[in-house]
C-alpha positions in Angstrom: 82.1 1.6 214.2 80.2 2.2 210.9 81.8 -0.9 209.4 80.5 -3.2 212.2 76.9 -1.9 211.8 76.7 1.1 214.2 75.5 4.5 213.1 78.1 7.2 214.1 76.6 10.7 214.1 79.2 13.4 213.6 79.0 16.8 215.2 81.4 19.6 214.0 81.8 23.2 215.1 84.5 24.2 212.6 83.6 26.1 209.4 85.5 26.5 206.1 85.8 30.1 204.7 82.7 29.4 202.7 80.8 28.5 205.9 80.5 24.8 205.2 81.6 22.4 207.9 85.3 21.7 208.1 86.3 18.2 209.1 89.7 17.7 210.7 90.4 20.0 213.7 94.1 20.7 214.0 94.8 18.8 210.8 94.0 22.0 208.8 95.4 22.7 205.3 94.8 26.3 204.2 94.3 26.8 200.5 95.2 30.4 199.5 92.1 31.9 197.8 94.3 33.5 195.0 95.8 30.1 194.2 94.1 27.0 195.8 97.0 24.8 194.7 99.3 26.7 197.1 98.9 25.2 200.5 99.8 26.2 204.1 99.6 23.7 207.0 98.1 25.7 209.8 98.3 22.7 212.2 99.9 19.3 211.8 102.4 19.4 209.0 105.0 16.6 209.5 104.4 12.8 209.4 107.2 10.4 210.3 106.8 7.0 208.5 107.5 5.3 211.8 103.9 6.2 212.7 102.4 3.0 211.4 98.8 3.8 212.1 98.5 7.0 210.2 100.7 5.8 207.3 98.6 2.6 207.2 95.5 4.7 206.7 97.2 6.9 204.2 98.3 3.9 202.2 94.7 2.7 202.3 93.4 6.1 201.1 96.1 6.4 198.4 97.6 9.5 200.0 101.2 10.3 199.0 103.7 11.0 201.8 106.9 10.2 200.0 108.3 13.7 199.9 110.7 14.7 202.8 109.7 17.7 204.9 112.2 20.6 204.4 113.5 20.5 208.0 116.7 22.2 209.0 119.8 20.4 207.6 117.6 18.3 205.3 117.7 21.2 202.9 120.2 24.1 202.7 119.9 25.9 206.1 120.8 29.2 207.6 121.4 29.5 211.3 121.3 33.0 212.8 122.1 33.1 216.5 123.4 36.1 218.6 123.6 38.3 215.5 125.8 35.8 213.6 124.9 34.0 210.4 125.9 30.4 209.5 125.1 28.9 206.2 125.0 25.1 206.0 124.6 23.4 202.6 122.9 20.0 202.3 125.2 17.5 203.9 127.3 20.2 205.5 128.6 20.3 209.1 127.3 22.3 212.0 129.3 25.3 213.1 131.8 24.3 215.8 130.0 25.9 218.9 126.6 24.3 217.8 128.3 21.0 217.0 129.8 21.0 220.5 126.4 21.7 222.1 124.9 18.9 220.0 127.6 16.5 221.0 127.0 17.3 224.7 123.3 16.5 224.2 124.0 13.2 222.5 126.5 12.1 225.1 123.7 12.5 227.7 120.8 11.1 225.7 122.3 8.3 223.7 123.0 5.9 226.6 119.4 6.1 227.8 118.1 5.6 224.3 120.3 2.5 223.9 118.9 1.1 227.2 115.4 1.3 225.6 116.6 -0.2 222.3 118.1 -3.2 224.1 114.7 -4.2 225.5 112.4 -2.9 222.7 111.4 -6.3 221.4 110.5 -7.6 224.9 107.2 -6.0 226.0 107.7 -6.8 229.7 111.3 -5.6 229.9 110.5 -2.5 227.8 107.6 -1.6 230.1 109.9 -2.1 233.2 112.7 0.1 231.7 110.3 2.8 230.7 108.7 2.9 234.1 112.2 3.3 235.6 112.6 6.4 233.5 109.1 7.6 234.4 109.9 7.5 238.1 113.2 9.2 237.5 112.0 12.0 235.3 108.2 12.5 235.7 108.6 15.5 238.0 111.5 17.2 236.2 111.5 19.7 233.4 113.4 19.5 230.1 115.6 22.4 231.3 116.2 20.9 234.7 117.4 17.6 233.3 119.8 19.3 230.9 121.3 21.3 233.9 121.4 18.2 236.1 123.5 16.3 233.5 126.2 18.9 233.2 125.4 20.8 230.0 126.7 24.3 230.2 124.5 27.4 229.9 126.1 28.1 226.5 125.5 24.5 225.3 121.9 24.6 226.5 121.3 27.9 224.8 122.7 26.7 221.4 121.1 23.3 221.6 117.8 24.9 222.5 117.9 27.2 219.5 118.5 24.4 217.0 116.5 21.8 218.8 116.3 18.2 217.6 116.7 19.0 214.0 113.3 20.6 213.4 113.7 24.0 215.0 114.2 25.6 218.4 113.2 23.6 221.5 114.1 26.2 224.1 110.5 27.4 224.0 109.5 24.1 225.5 112.3 23.9 228.2 109.6 24.1 230.9 107.7 21.0 229.8 108.2 17.5 231.3 111.5 15.9 230.2 109.4 12.7 229.6 107.7 14.4 226.7 111.0 15.1 224.9 112.5 11.7 225.8 109.4 9.8 224.4 109.9 11.8 221.2 113.5 10.7 220.9 113.1 7.1 222.0 110.2 6.5 219.5 112.2 8.3 216.7 109.3 10.6 215.9 111.6 13.4 214.9 113.3 11.4 212.1 112.6 11.2 208.4 109.5 13.5 208.6 107.4 13.7 205.4 105.0 16.1 203.7 101.5 15.0 202.9 101.0 15.7 199.2 97.8 17.7 198.7 97.7 18.6 202.3 97.2 17.0 205.7 93.5 17.8 205.5 93.2 14.9 203.0 93.5 12.5 205.9 90.4 13.4 207.9 88.5 14.2 204.7 89.3 10.6 203.5 87.9 9.2 206.7 84.8 11.2 206.1 84.3 10.6 202.4 85.7 7.1 201.7 83.2 4.3 201.1 83.8 1.2 203.2 82.2 -2.2 203.0 80.0 -2.3 206.2 78.3 -5.3 207.8 74.9 -3.6 208.0 75.1 -0.6 205.6 76.8 -2.3 202.6 79.1 0.2 200.7 78.8 3.3 202.8 80.7 6.5 203.8 80.3 8.5 206.9 79.4 11.5 204.8 76.5 9.7 203.2 75.4 8.2 206.5 75.3 11.7 207.9 73.3 13.0 205.0 76.2 14.9 203.5 77.2 17.1 206.4 77.8 16.8 210.1 75.5 18.3 212.8 76.5 21.6 214.2 78.5 22.7 217.3 77.9 20.9 220.5 76.9 23.1 223.5 75.9 20.5 226.1 76.6 16.9 227.1 74.2 15.6 229.8 75.2 12.2 231.3 72.5 10.5 233.3 73.4 9.0 236.7 72.2 5.5 235.5 74.6 3.8 233.1 71.6 2.3 231.3 70.1 5.6 230.3 71.2 7.4 227.1 73.5 10.5 226.9 71.9 13.7 225.8 73.8 15.9 223.3 72.5 19.5 222.7 73.7 21.6 219.7 73.9 25.3 219.1 70.4 25.5 217.7 69.0 23.9 220.9 68.3 20.5 219.4 68.8 17.6 221.9 69.4 14.0 220.8 70.0 10.9 222.8 72.8 8.4 222.1 74.0 5.0 223.5 77.6 6.2 223.5 79.6 9.3 222.8 83.2 9.8 221.7 84.6 13.2 222.4 87.3 14.2 219.9 87.5 17.9 220.4 90.2 19.7 222.4 89.8 19.1 226.1 89.9 22.8 226.6 86.6 23.1 224.8 85.0 20.8 227.5 85.9 23.4 230.1 85.5 26.6 228.2 82.9 26.0 225.5 80.6 23.0 226.3 78.3 22.5 229.3 79.2 19.0 230.6 77.5 17.5 233.5 79.9 16.8 236.4 79.1 13.1 236.6 80.4 12.6 233.0 84.0 12.1 234.3 85.7 11.1 237.5 87.3 13.8 239.6 90.8 12.6 238.5 89.7 13.0 234.8 88.2 16.4 235.4 91.4 17.5 237.1 93.4 16.3 234.1 91.1 18.1 231.6 91.5 21.3 233.6 95.2 21.1 234.2 96.9 19.3 231.2 99.2 21.8 229.5 98.3 22.9 226.0 101.2 24.4 224.0 100.7 27.7 222.4 101.7 27.9 218.7 101.6 30.4 215.9 102.5 30.5 212.2 102.9 33.3 209.7 102.5 32.2 206.0 102.8 34.0 202.7 102.0 32.9 199.2 104.7 34.1 196.8 104.1 34.6 193.1 106.9 32.2 192.3 109.0 29.8 194.3 111.9 32.1 193.4 114.4 30.4 195.7 114.4 27.2 193.5 116.4 28.7 190.7 118.9 30.7 192.7 122.2 29.9 194.5 121.0 28.5 197.9 123.9 30.2 199.6 122.7 33.6 198.5 118.9 33.3 198.5 116.5 32.7 201.4 116.4 29.1 202.7 115.3 27.2 205.7 116.1 29.5 208.6 116.5 28.8 212.3 117.1 31.8 214.6 116.9 33.2 218.1 115.1 36.2 216.7 111.3 36.6 217.1 110.3 34.5 214.1 112.3 31.4 215.3 111.8 29.1 212.2 111.3 29.8 208.5 110.3 27.0 206.1 109.9 27.0 202.3 107.5 25.0 200.1 107.0 24.6 196.4 104.4 22.6 194.5 104.4 20.6 191.3 101.2 22.0 189.8 101.6 25.8 190.4 104.4 28.4 190.1 103.3 29.8 193.5 105.5 29.2 196.5 104.6 29.3 200.1 106.9 30.5 202.9 106.2 29.9 206.6 107.9 33.1 207.7 107.6 32.2 211.3 106.7 29.1 213.4 106.7 29.8 217.1 105.8 27.9 220.3 104.9 28.9 223.8 106.3 32.3 224.9 107.8 32.8 221.5 104.2 32.7 220.1 102.7 34.7 223.0 105.1 37.7 222.4 103.6 38.1 218.9 100.0 38.2 220.0 99.6 42.0 220.2 100.6 42.5 216.6 98.0 42.5 213.8 98.5 40.6 210.6 100.3 43.4 208.7 102.5 44.1 211.7 103.4 40.3 211.9 104.3 40.3 208.3 106.4 43.4 208.5 108.2 42.1 211.6 109.0 38.8 209.9 110.2 40.4 206.6 112.4 42.9 208.6 114.1 40.1 210.5 114.8 38.1 207.4 116.1 41.2 205.7 118.6 41.6 208.6 119.6 38.0 208.4 120.1 37.9 204.6 121.3 41.5 204.1 118.5 42.4 201.6 114.7 42.1 201.2 114.0 39.2 198.8 110.4 38.8 199.9 108.3 42.0 199.8 107.9 42.2 196.0 106.9 38.5 195.9 104.1 38.6 198.4 100.7 37.7 196.9 98.7 36.7 200.0 99.2 36.3 203.8 97.7 33.9 206.4 98.5 34.0 210.1 97.2 31.6 212.7 97.5 31.1 216.5 95.7 28.1 217.8 95.3 29.5 221.3 93.1 32.2 219.8 90.7 29.8 218.1 87.4 28.9 219.7 87.1 25.3 220.6 90.9 24.8 220.7 92.6 27.2 223.2 96.0 25.8 222.3 97.8 23.8 219.7 98.7 20.5 221.3 99.4 18.8 224.6 102.8 18.7 226.2 102.7 17.9 229.9 104.4 20.0 232.6 106.4 18.2 235.3 104.1 16.6 237.8 101.3 15.9 235.2 102.2 12.3 234.4 99.3 11.0 236.7 96.9 13.4 235.0 97.8 12.0 231.6 97.5 8.5 233.0 93.9 9.3 234.1 93.0 10.6 230.6 94.6 7.6 228.9 92.9 5.0 231.1 89.5 6.7 230.8 88.7 4.1 228.0 89.9 1.3 230.2 87.5 1.3 233.3 87.7 -1.7 235.6 84.2 -2.7 234.6 83.3 -1.4 231.1 79.6 -2.3 231.6 79.3 0.2 234.5 80.9 3.0 232.5 78.7 5.9 231.5 79.5 5.5 227.8 81.2 8.9 227.3 84.8 8.3 226.1 87.6 10.8 225.5 89.9 10.7 222.5 92.2 13.0 220.6 95.9 13.6 220.8 95.6 15.1 224.3 94.2 11.8 225.6 97.1 9.9 224.2 100.7 9.9 225.4 101.7 11.1 221.9 100.8 14.7 222.4 101.0 16.8 219.2 100.8 14.0 216.8 97.9 12.7 214.6 99.2 9.2 215.4 98.2 9.7 219.1 94.8 11.0 218.1 94.2 7.8 216.0 95.4 5.5 218.8 93.1 7.1 221.3 90.2 7.1 218.8 90.6 3.4 218.2 90.8 2.8 222.0 87.5 4.8 222.4 85.9 2.8 219.5 86.8 -0.5 221.2 85.4 0.8 224.5 82.1 1.6 222.7 82.1 -1.9 221.2 82.5 -3.5 224.6 80.0 -1.2 226.3 77.3 -2.1 223.7 77.9 -5.8 224.2 80.4 -6.6 221.5 83.3 -8.9 221.9 86.8 -8.0 220.7 89.0 -10.5 219.0 91.7 -11.9 221.2 94.9 -9.7 221.0 
């Protein structure tokens, strides 16, 4: 929008630890105060190269995403289920019971994926095939579909603990099967990468990079916004007449009028933290904002004095760990420019995250260390701990959850959100457009946030009288 001559005014409620505005939302890289070169990704942390929009921007910004993410089985991995430990070296095979469960899953899912692959290059046939799957599965949960297709309780349990190769998926068994099927069909779980220097570099690059603009010349959003965004939004007042401007009120009581507004925050904030006039959205969109399921998610990180596991026998030291114990998933990170290491001691979703809520930070740390001591037979962590950082997105103001994953029966709600930037007559639209990963079909991914943001930008262009290029 800036490039074509408009003046985007950015509002931001988030703050850095030093009380400066923090750009990026759930793309949030934490720099440990004791060693800012040691990074913890509190939100988005894995980028599949098949996401061409975000990788296209990262290429433009010169952001390195060549390093594989240390997912289970990509690196030496320990599985610990039902009190039994299994070590799998790089390139090693799954234990027989887990392999059997994984085979049962593939026998079910592969034929459906192949059906999509057969029509992938034909947009019409691809759409028809996908809609067939939508009608078949839109009201069914992940767990229900696994049961319907003959996986045994044991197979479902083991498959749920390991997931699709990135950690346990049994926590999301209640969500719509379509959410999981979309993930697999689009291959979003494959070949995931680390963003060197942190995921926060992506939104910061959008904010700081200078672009050649039709009206502004060489300009950045940061410069256009006088170095910092305006503060937290507390009110959005949409007039009944589509020719009148929208009023935005901030925390200090300042009200400004705009020709169009793009809402990028979590939809939960519209219900819980911002006063929005009812006529801003249709009843169908309001229903979706109120009902779309937001996944709960928490992480426990520590900075270690050294990435001590790098120089030890991977079979006898701590490594990537997937378990049915309370911590669920443990991931290890080292960095080129510091001796410090970072361990994500625990990554949990949904009820697995909720059950940890009553513990304070020290209790969370002790619980995680104790479980890993049980798994590995000794405490390799306590003497190495330099700093700790815990984060649960459902506790954070303005978020109220980590990312969108629909429940069965919410397909039409998602459709209402997605089509909000595609009104039948753009000129009669009130010029308030939703965006963000929850608006897109790709819940939980930066790629979906970018797609919906671009859709909203195009809607603004049309609303203000611009003409889009054909195609």
